[in-house]
MARROMAR-495377 format. One line per 10 residues: number of its first residue (from 1); their letters; for each residue x, y, z of C-alpha. Coordinates in Angstrom, 2 decimals. Layout:
// residues N
NUM	a	X Y Z  ...
END
This chain:
// residues 255
1	lgnpvlefat	30.09 -57.64 26.86  31.01 -60.22 24.22  32.84 -59.14 21.05  31.26 -55.68 21.38  31.59 -52.54 19.29  32.95 -50.16 21.92  34.56 -47.56 19.68  33.87 -47.52 15.95  37.29 -46.71 14.48  39.38 -48.81 16.87
11	dfnsraeyfw	37.16 -51.89 16.67  36.62 -51.83 12.91  40.14 -50.90 11.90  41.62 -53.73 13.94  40.19 -56.01 11.27  43.09 -55.28 8.91  45.73 -56.43 11.39  43.65 -59.50 12.24  43.28 -60.48 8.58  46.98 -59.97 7.94
21	shglisdsty	48.22 -61.73 11.10  46.05 -64.76 10.34  47.25 -64.98 6.76  43.96 -63.96 5.11  45.41 -61.03 3.16  48.74 -60.18 1.56  51.29 -57.62 2.74  50.38 -55.24 -0.07  46.65 -55.49 0.64  47.29 -54.93 4.35
31	nmftsvcnys	49.18 -51.74 3.49  46.28 -50.55 1.32  43.77 -51.54 4.01  45.53 -49.31 6.53  46.65 -46.39 4.37  44.36 -46.01 1.34  41.01 -46.95 2.88  40.57 -48.43 6.32  37.48 -50.37 7.29  35.82 -47.68 9.41
41	ryvseyyrds	36.00 -45.27 6.48  34.49 -47.85 4.14  31.59 -48.64 6.50  30.97 -44.94 7.06  30.87 -44.30 3.31  28.75 -47.38 2.65  25.98 -46.34 5.04  25.98 -42.88 3.50  25.65 -44.33 -0.01  28.88 -42.67 -1.05
51	vspsclkvms	31.56 -45.35 -1.39  34.63 -43.79 -2.99  36.47 -45.49 -5.88  39.55 -45.93 -3.68  37.60 -47.70 -0.94  35.77 -49.84 -3.48  39.10 -50.94 -4.96  40.58 -51.81 -1.57  37.50 -53.72 -0.37  37.28 -55.65 -3.62
61	qvtretskfv	40.87 -56.78 -3.12  40.27 -57.68 0.53  37.15 -59.66 -0.38  38.93 -61.48 -3.18  41.84 -62.53 -0.95  39.85 -63.48 2.17  37.40 -65.50 0.03  33.69 -65.99 0.56  34.51 -69.54 1.65  36.01 -68.36 4.94
71	dkydvtldvc	33.63 -67.56 7.80  34.60 -64.06 8.93  32.91 -64.73 12.27  35.12 -67.79 12.82  38.14 -67.75 10.52  39.34 -71.28 11.37  35.99 -72.97 10.83  35.02 -74.85 7.68  31.90 -73.46 6.01  28.63 -75.05 5.01
81	issvlsqsma	28.70 -74.78 1.23  24.91 -74.82 0.93  24.52 -71.71 3.04  27.74 -69.79 2.60  25.67 -67.00 1.00  22.82 -67.25 3.50  23.02 -63.99 5.44  24.24 -60.44 5.41  25.10 -58.66 8.63  24.76 -54.96 9.37
91	inpqqvserv	28.35 -54.71 10.56  29.64 -56.53 7.48  28.14 -54.62 4.51  28.22 -56.18 1.04  29.60 -59.39 2.53  27.84 -62.56 3.58  28.83 -65.24 5.99  27.87 -68.57 7.41  27.82 -68.70 11.18  29.30 -71.46 13.30
101	dvcvedkivn	29.88 -75.21 13.03  29.43 -76.03 9.38  25.73 -76.72 8.60  24.20 -76.38 12.06  22.54 -73.10 11.12  20.61 -74.69 8.28  19.30 -77.35 10.65  18.32 -74.80 13.31  16.53 -72.54 10.82  14.59 -75.48 9.37
111	ylnrkdvqka	13.73 -76.70 12.86  12.47 -73.34 14.11  10.34 -72.91 10.98  8.46 -76.15 11.57  4.82 -75.36 12.40  4.73 -77.89 15.24  7.85 -76.37 16.83  6.47 -72.85 16.59  3.20 -74.04 18.13  5.06 -75.74 20.99
121	lharlvgvrr	7.06 -72.56 21.64  3.93 -70.38 21.39  5.82 -68.41 18.75  4.01 -66.20 16.26  5.45 -64.82 13.04  4.59 -61.13 13.01  5.57 -59.19 9.92  7.67 -62.03 8.48  6.92 -65.27 6.67  9.85 -67.26 8.06
131	wtvcsnildy	12.10 -67.10 11.11  15.65 -66.11 10.18  18.83 -65.59 12.16  19.06 -61.93 11.14  16.09 -59.95 9.89  15.34 -56.31 9.12  12.28 -56.17 11.38  14.30 -54.15 13.89  15.09 -50.96 12.02  18.51 -50.05 13.38
141	qllnlempti	19.94 -46.62 12.72  23.13 -48.01 11.24  25.15 -44.81 11.54  24.73 -45.15 15.31  27.62 -47.58 15.00  29.83 -44.51 15.01  28.70 -43.50 18.50  31.21 -44.77 21.09  29.92 -46.82 24.02  33.23 -47.18 25.86
151	sivgsliksg	32.30 -44.10 27.92  29.16 -45.89 29.13  31.34 -48.78 30.26  33.44 -46.26 32.19  30.32 -44.84 33.85  29.25 -48.31 34.97  32.65 -48.93 36.53  32.59 -45.57 38.31  29.21 -46.61 39.75  30.81 -49.73 41.22
161	ipvlvysgdq	29.43 -52.18 38.68  31.92 -54.88 37.60  32.48 -55.15 33.85  33.88 -58.03 31.80  34.72 -57.56 28.13  35.48 -60.82 26.37  36.40 -61.83 22.83  36.18 -65.03 20.88  39.67 -65.13 19.43  38.62 -66.51 16.01
171	dsvipltgsr	36.35 -63.54 15.24  37.64 -61.18 12.58  34.49 -59.02 12.55  35.16 -57.43 15.96  38.70 -58.68 16.66  40.12 -59.15 20.13  42.96 -56.71 19.43  40.65 -53.71 19.28  38.71 -54.74 22.38  41.89 -55.40 24.35
181	slvsrlakel	43.40 -52.02 23.51  40.16 -50.19 24.38  39.88 -51.92 27.75  43.51 -51.14 28.51  42.99 -47.50 27.54  39.89 -47.26 29.74  41.79 -48.73 32.70  44.44 -46.03 32.33  41.82 -43.30 32.12  40.17 -44.59 35.31
191	elettvpyrv	43.59 -45.04 36.96  42.94 -48.73 37.59  46.04 -50.76 38.35  46.47 -54.30 37.03  45.47 -56.75 39.75  45.69 -59.92 37.65  48.52 -59.77 35.09  47.82 -61.17 31.62  47.68 -64.97 31.98  45.98 -68.11 30.75
201	wfegkqvggw	42.83 -69.51 32.31  41.55 -73.07 32.18  38.32 -74.93 31.56  38.71 -78.61 32.26  42.27 -79.58 31.39  42.59 -77.21 28.45  43.47 -73.54 28.16  40.18 -71.70 27.94  41.75 -68.39 26.96  43.67 -65.46 28.41
211	tqvygnilsf	42.66 -62.77 30.87  43.74 -59.56 32.57  42.00 -57.76 35.45  42.20 -54.09 36.40  41.31 -52.90 39.90  39.14 -55.98 40.59  36.29 -54.33 38.70  37.29 -54.28 35.00  38.30 -57.50 33.23  39.29 -58.51 29.75
221	atirgashea	39.31 -62.13 28.60  39.60 -64.15 25.44  37.88 -67.44 24.79  40.21 -69.73 22.89  38.80 -71.17 19.69  35.60 -69.14 19.96  33.79 -67.29 17.21  31.93 -63.98 17.23  29.17 -65.81 19.09  31.42 -67.40 21.69
231	pfsqperslm	28.73 -69.33 23.65  27.62 -70.97 20.42  31.07 -72.18 19.35  32.66 -72.77 22.77  29.78 -73.39 25.23  31.79 -74.99 28.05  34.47 -72.31 28.07  31.88 -69.57 27.80  29.96 -71.03 30.74  33.11 -71.10 32.85
241	lfksflegkp	33.75 -67.45 32.03  30.17 -66.43 32.77  29.92 -68.36 36.06  33.22 -66.98 37.32  32.10 -63.44 36.55  28.72 -63.84 38.26  30.32 -65.43 41.31  33.05 -62.80 41.51  35.73 -65.45 41.33  38.97 -65.34 39.33
251	lpevf	39.12 -67.56 36.26  40.85 -70.88 37.04  44.62 -70.52 36.87  45.29 -74.26 37.04  43.37 -77.45 36.27
END
């Protein structure tokens, strides 16, 4: 599970601490973001078409300070100016964001909308005129975001199925802090002892991220320098993580 929404309030409200700790918002805005209107409350109100004046005030301040010229899915990445307003995500209402690696999305979208490419891929446009990264063809019930899935993860583990939760550490949309705390809480509930203490792991001769393992069946890991879509922004490190998980091997402790 990569940068997943496991529990609505924990995952969404960790955004405030992430913004503040990375210098995206001021102390006073952080205090408002945690006490006046947290992010889970705002999203809940937004999808019920009932945003309160207090939440609107807080979110306006947060948006102003974080700036539309910072990619919320990868806070350290420069943005592609031509497409900084190109998409709106369901989990980021009233905000828009470029994806990863400056203008690569523009190039990919243009490429996949070429008629010869679509013909070669045997791709048909059904119900849409153009291929886009995010469309509204799939009609998600957005309030389902509030339904926790961490209990399903627990059921998988009880059934003997290994689980890895990982986070790109430059993602402010579903920050690593929320995921890490939820995994730790689940481990305690399942009475899983730590088998691999929190440590770095390597890909090549560089630190690929950090990891902790509980009971040899539940793992948490970060991918250093990765965005919300970790395999897109850090393919080599993501591949190392994925291969190690599939092979049941610990992440490299040395290089």
